[in-house]
N, C-alpha and C positions, 0 to 999 in steps of 0.2 A: 302475177304468175309465179308459180313455184320454181325455184332454181334447183336443178338436179345436177350433181357433179359426180362423175365416175372416179373411183379411187384408182389411181395408176399404180402399176407394179414397177418398182425401181429395178433397173438392171444391175444386179449386185452379185458379188460372191459372198459366201457365208463368212469368210474370214474377215470381212469388213465390219461385222457386228461387234458391238461392245457389250457382252453379256456375261462374261465368265466370272466376275468377282462381284462381291457385295459393294465394292467401291463404286461400281456403276452397273447395275443390273438392267438399266433402261436400254433398250435396243435402238441403235441409230443406223446411220448409213442409208437413209431413205430420201436424201436430197433436201433442198431447202437450206435456209441460213443455219439452222441448228442440226441438220441431219435427221430431223424427225418428220419431214414432209412439209406440207403447207399449213399455215395458220389460218384456218378458214371458218372457225366457229365463233359464236357470239352467245352471250348469256340468254337473251330473250328471243332473238331471231336467228337461231342456228339454222343454216341451210341443210337440205337433205342431200345425202350421198347415196349413189347406187353401190350396193355390195357386189363384189365380183363372184359371189356364190350365195346360195340360199341358206337361211338359218331358220330353225323352227324352235319357237318358245311356246310351251303349252300346246294349245290346239292350232296355233297360228304360224304361218310361214311368211317370211319377210325377205325382201330384196332391197329395202331402203332403210337407212339408219340416220339418226340425227344426234351427233355428239354435242354436248353443251359444256360451256366452260365451268359450270359449277359442279362437274364431276359425274355426269350420267350419260348414258347412251340409250336413246329411245328408238324403237323400231316401228315402222309404218308399213301398212299394206300398199302394194304397188298400185292397185286399182284406184283406191279412194284416198290414199294418204291418211287413212284413219288411224288414230292411236288407240291401241287396246290395253294399254297399261303394262305391256311387256317391256322390260328394260334391264340394262346392265348398269350396275351402280358401283364403280370402283371406290369412290369416296366423295360424298356430297358435302359441299360447303356453299351454301346458297347466298353468301354475301356478294356484293357487287364487285366483279373482277374487271369491269370496264374502265381501266385506268392504266396509264403508262407505269410499268414496273409491277403490275399486279399479276403478271404471268401470261403465258401463251398456251393455247391448245392447238395441237398439230394432228393432221391426218396423214397417214402414209401407209406404205406396204413394203415390208422388208423382203418379201418373196411371194411368188404365186401361191394363192390360197391362204394368205395371212393379211389381215387388216390391223393396223396399229393406230390407237388414239393415245396421244401423249399429253399430259398436263405438266408443264415445266415451270418450276418456280412460282407456283400459285400462292397468292398472299392477299388476305383481306387487310392485313396491317398496312400494306403499301398504299391502300386507298386513302388512308388517313394521314400517313406521314412516311417519309423516307428515313429509316433509322437502321443502325447496325443490329438493333434488337428485334427487328421484324422477323416474323416466323414464316417459313415457306414449306410447301408440300410439293413433291415431285413424284408422279406415279404414271403408270401406263396400263392400258388394257389391250390385249391381243385377242382377236377373233380368228380362230384357226379352223379351217374347213376339214372335217373328218369324214365326209361322205365317201371318199374313195376307200378309206380304211374299213368302214362299216357296211358299205353298200346301201346306206339309207340316206336319201336326199334330205338335207337340212340338219344333219348331225354336225356338231361343231364343239370345240372347246373354248373356254374363256380363261385367259391368264391375267391376273392382276399382279403388277410388278410395282412394289412400293420402294422407291429409292430413299425417300425421307418423308416423314410425317411429323411436323413440328407443331401443328395447331389443329383444333377441331372447331366446328361451328356450334355455338350455343351450349349452354348448360342444360341439364336435364329438366330443370324447372322453368325454362324459357317458354313464355306463352306466345311469342312472336315467330321465332325461327326454330325449326326442329333441329335436334342434335345431329351431328354428322353420322351418316349411315354407310355401310359397305355390304354388298351382296348382289343377288340377282332377284328379279321379280317376274313371275309369270301369272297369267290369268287363271291358271289351274292350280298352282301350288302356293300362290302368295309370295311373300318376301322370304327368301332364304338368306339369312344374314351370316356374315363372318363374325368370329369372336370379337367382342368389344364393341360391336356396332351399337351406336346410340349412347355410349358412355365413354369415359375418359380412356379406357383400355383400348379403344380403337386405334390409338397411336402406336400400339405395340404390334400392329400388323406388319410394320417394317422390320420387326425383329423376330418374326415367327413365320411359320409356313405349314401348309398341309401336304406338301410334297417333298419335304426334306431340304429345300434350298431357301435360305433366309430371305424374306421379303417377297416371296412368290406364293400366290394362292391360285388354285385351279378349280374350275367347275367343268363338268362334262354335261353336255346336252345330247341325249339320245332319244330320238323320236319325240322331241319336245320336252322331255322330263329332265330337270336339272338335278345334279347331285355333286357334292364336293368330291374331288378326286381323292383316292386313298393313297397312303404311303406304305404299301406293302413291301416294296423293294427297298434295298439299302443304297443303291447308287443314287447320288445326289443329282438333281435336275428334274425337269418336268417331262422329259421324253419327247419334246417337240423339236422341230427342225431348227428353231431359233433358241432353244435352251437345252443343250445336250445333257444326257445322263453322263455321270463321271465314274471312273473306276473306283471300286471300293478299297482296293489295295494292290500292291505289287506282289506277284506270285511267280516264283521260279523264273525270274527274268522277264516277266510279262505283266499284263494288267488284268485284274479280275473285275468283271461287271456283274451286277445283280439287279435285274429289272424285270418288269412284267411286259408281256407281249400279247397281242391278239393274233389269231391265225391269219397268215398271209400279210401281216404288216411288215414293212421293210424298216430295218434298223441300221443306222449308220454309226459306226464306232471308229474312233480316230485317236491312236496314241501318237508317238513321235515319228521317228524316221528309221528306215531299214531298207535292205534289198529284198526283203520278203517278210511274211508273217505266218505264224501258226495260229489257227483258230480252233479252240477246243471247248465244247459244251461239257461242263462238269455236272450240271443237273438241269432238267427241263427238256422241252421238245427239241428235236433235231433241227438242223439248219436246212431250209428248203431251197435256197438259192444264194448266189453271191453276185454283187454288182460293184465293179471296180472303177476308180476315178480316171479321168483323162488328165492331160497336162503334164504327164511324165514321159521321159524317154524310157519306155518299158515294153518288153515283150513278155506279157504276163503268162505264167505257167501255173496250171492247177495240178497239185499233187494230192493223192489220197493215200490213206494208210492201208497197206496190204499185208499179206502174210509175211513178207520179208522186209517190212518197213515202208518208208514213203515210196510211192510209185507214181510216175508221171501219168496224168490222165488226159490233159488237153491244153491247148493254147487258148487264152481268153482275150477278148477285145475290151477296151475301155468303154464304159457307158452302155454295155450290153449285158443284160441279165443272163446268167447261166443257171439253168434249173437242174438240180440234182434229181435222183429218182423219187418216187412218191413217198418213200420212207425217210428221205433226207439223209444227212450224214451228221455224225457227232463231232467230226474233226476234219480239217483240210489244211493244206499249205498253199500259199501263194508265193511264187518267186518271179524274178525277172525285172525288178526295179533297178535300172542301171545306176552304177555308182556315179556317173557323170552328173546326175541330178544334184549331188552335194547338198541335200536338204539339211537345213539347220536343225540339229537335234533338239533345240529349244523351241522350235516351232510347233505349238500344240495343235495346229490345224493341218498337219502335214499330209496325212493319207486317210481319206474318208472312204470307208468300205461299207457297202450296202448288203444287208442280210435280211432274209425272211425266214420264218420258222413254219414247220408243218402243222403246228397246233398252237393253241393258246396256252398261257401259263407263265410261271415265273422262270426266268432263265438266269443261271449263273454260268458264266463262260470266261475264258481267258483269251487274250490276244498277245502273242509273244513275238517280239521283233527278232528277225535274223539279220545280223549286220555283217559287213565285210570291212576289214581294215584297209584303208586306202593310204598308201605312203605318199610322201612329198613328190611333186612332179618329176624331180631329178633322180629319185631313188627307184630301185627295182627290187621288188619283193613278191613272194607268192602270197596271194590273198588267202585268208583263212576265215572260216565261218565261226562266229562266236555269238553268244547271247549277251546282249548289252542290257544291263540293269538300269532302267530309266523310270522316272515317274512321269506320267502323262495325263492327258485329259481325254475322256471319252466323248464321242459326239454321237447323239442319237437324233434321228428324225424319223418320222413315221409316214409311210404311204403304202397304198395297196399294191400288191404284185399281181400280175396276170396269172391266172390259174394255168397250171400245166395240164394239157390234155392227157387223158388216160391212155 
């Protein structure tokens, strides 16, 4: 009898992820001994797992997947468990991994709508001997549901995250074992490979990218058609909830972002700390809505630019989307973050703000913190508003926003 296991979603905050530097681009925080979820896959007899969302590759839609230790993810039809050849191939190395010290394959979910398969410290060398000269590969594949963003069931993205690639399987002239491959395969498009697939240069995937962040490669699947994501924007990152876009530079006391958006996608950006922020679109579509985080002692205030400068518009509640008019706005101000929060200015996950845009396109925008000087507890002084020059990280995740009725 076939064993089906449902991928569980860990209850986490985004701050627990370990993704911001090349020192560790593998996402963790998913439970289990290593933080990557459970080690449930095997080379030849990999169990099937239920996907928490539907994916479409080529002409086929799937709700079941089968990760294998040698570096592939196969998809099976729910009715017959038939395999049509559609697969995700982060990095194949078909040697026998079934040994102590040869590595582990983990299944997890860092958040709702994302499935992660992690191959940690994989090594065929370890099958033959334990040595400090053994070579290891560590990489991860994320399947990210995009159906809410696109309105098309089965649309998803695939992220390959290569922490380190120290060996590949087989030479080009091997008649027994094919050389290591990386890419995606569908019944309609065949194999769409990454650069270096099948040759020695495949190891350079850990030092390159198609989205501007070293070691990360992204495919988009739209209505079953696979394509490599483009790198039109200059903000680093992939734009997913688990891999934020980052500011391109510090501008006039704030952060400038440059990224592409789809109409009605929600974008979360996060610099450091302040009592409020100014958000200004320098080029691209206007902002359609704002969504503010909870967890702060804050009475949020929305201010809009009027004829006489900033004018109070409305009080806002945390975790409730506020929709601007159908034309959107090019700038707005948020105030009301109480100084008692005393947020560490070095905390790069301090204030996650959700935005949507009224149209698709490339966006260049700034987020400028407004800070207040807080004296020592025994001192008395009048607070003053200043612009604090900081360097920060931007945080982007995407999801669809409800349309505002006309």
